[in-house]
N, C-alpha and C positions, 0 to 999 in steps of 0.2 A: 334475633338471630343474625340479621344482616350486619349489625355493628360488630359483632364478634368475628364474623367472617372477614369483614373489611380490616379489622385490627390484626387478625391472623395473617392475612395476605400482606399487609403493610410491614408487619414484623418480619415475615419471611423474605420479602423483597429487600429490606434493610440489611438482613443477615447476609443475603447473597451479595449485595453491593459491598459490604464490609469485607467479606472473604475475597471478593474479586480485587478490591483495592489493595488488600494485603498481599495477595499472590502476584499481582501484576504491576503494582506501583501506582502512584498518583497520576503520572503523566499518561500512561496507557489507559487508566480508568477514565480520566477526563476526556481523552480522545474517543474512547468507546462510546461515551455519552453524547459526543458531538463530533461525529466523523466529518472530516474536511476532504475536499477534492474527490468526492464520490460521484460517479456517473460516467456515462459514455460521452464520447466526443465525436462530432461529425468530421470526417475527412482529416484524421490525425496524420501528422508527418511520420510518426513512428507508433507502431502498435504491436502488442504481443499478447498472446493468450497461452497460459501454461496451467496444466493440472498437476498438482503436487502429489507426492506419494500418499498423502492423507486423503486425497479425493477432492480437496478444495481447488477450485479454478480461480485464477487471478488474471485480470486483464489490466493492462497499463496503456494509456493513451498519451502521446506527447505532441505538442505543437511548438515548432521552432520559429524564431524570428531573429535575424542577424546572428545566427550561429549560437543562440542561447534558447533554452527551454522557456517559452513564453507562458504556456499552459500545460498542466499535467493533471491527469485524473486516473481513477482506478475503479474497477468493479470486481466483486468477488461473490461467489455463492457459498463461501465458507463461513467459518465461525467468527466470533467477535475478534479473536486474536488475529486472524487473517485480515479482517477489515482494518484493524488498527495499524498493522504493518503496511498494508496497501496505502493507507492514508499518509503514513509517514514517508513511504517511498516516493509518492507523488509530491509531497511537500519538499522533500530533499532534492528533487529534480529541478525545481523552479529556479530560473535564472542561471542554470549551469550550462557550460559548454559540453560538447561530447566528451572531451578529455576529462572534465570534472565529473561527469556522470559515471565514469568507470570506477570511481572511488566509492560509489554508493554500494555497499555490500551488506549482507545479512549481519555480519559482525557489527558494522557501523550502526545499523538500525537498532540492534539489541543494546549497543552502547548508549545510544541516545535515550532509549526507553528505560535504561537501568536494568536490563535483563528480564528474562521470562522464566517461568518454570521450564525445566529441561524438555518436557514433552511437547511444549508449544514453540520452542525456538525455531523449528522448521518453517513456521509461518513467515518469519523475517527473511529467511533464505529464499522462500518462494517469491516474496515481494521483490527482493533484490534481483533475483534471476529474471523475473518477468520484466523489470525495468531495463535490465541489460539487453534482453531480447528486443524490446521496443526501440532501444538505441540502435541495435544492430539493424533493425528494419529501416530506420531512418537513414543510417549510413549506406545501406545497400541501395535505397532509392536515390540518394544523393549521388552516389557513384554512377548509377545507371543514367541519371539525368546529365551528369558531366560528360559521360561517354557519348551520349546522343548529340551534345553540343559540339563536340570535337569531330564528329563524323561528317 
């Protein structure tokens, strides 16, 4: 009985993997299997937390050095699609200046991933919006710090 159950579970898992790869593409599937840049960051220079209309919450953490993103990471309590998009948003932020970060959009994330089913595209926009808010947090801190220095 155990072998039949194991075979059934393996077959079901393979079917799910094949359907997921077909729907989301190879790049998104591979990232889903091996998420990069996931985790919190102590004392980030820029941080944002946004809950999307779907109920998923995305957090983005940025650490800058010499006006470039040195480290980036994300966390989400959402679905696999949210995790894939958060992972790519963090990766796309690396080595970017604040001016370059403005160009990381939901459309750009979807373009790199090769698109998503319509019902999941919002995850890319949630990741991009959270990244932009983390950048805004960094810029506000930088501005406040510069004002203190001139006073």
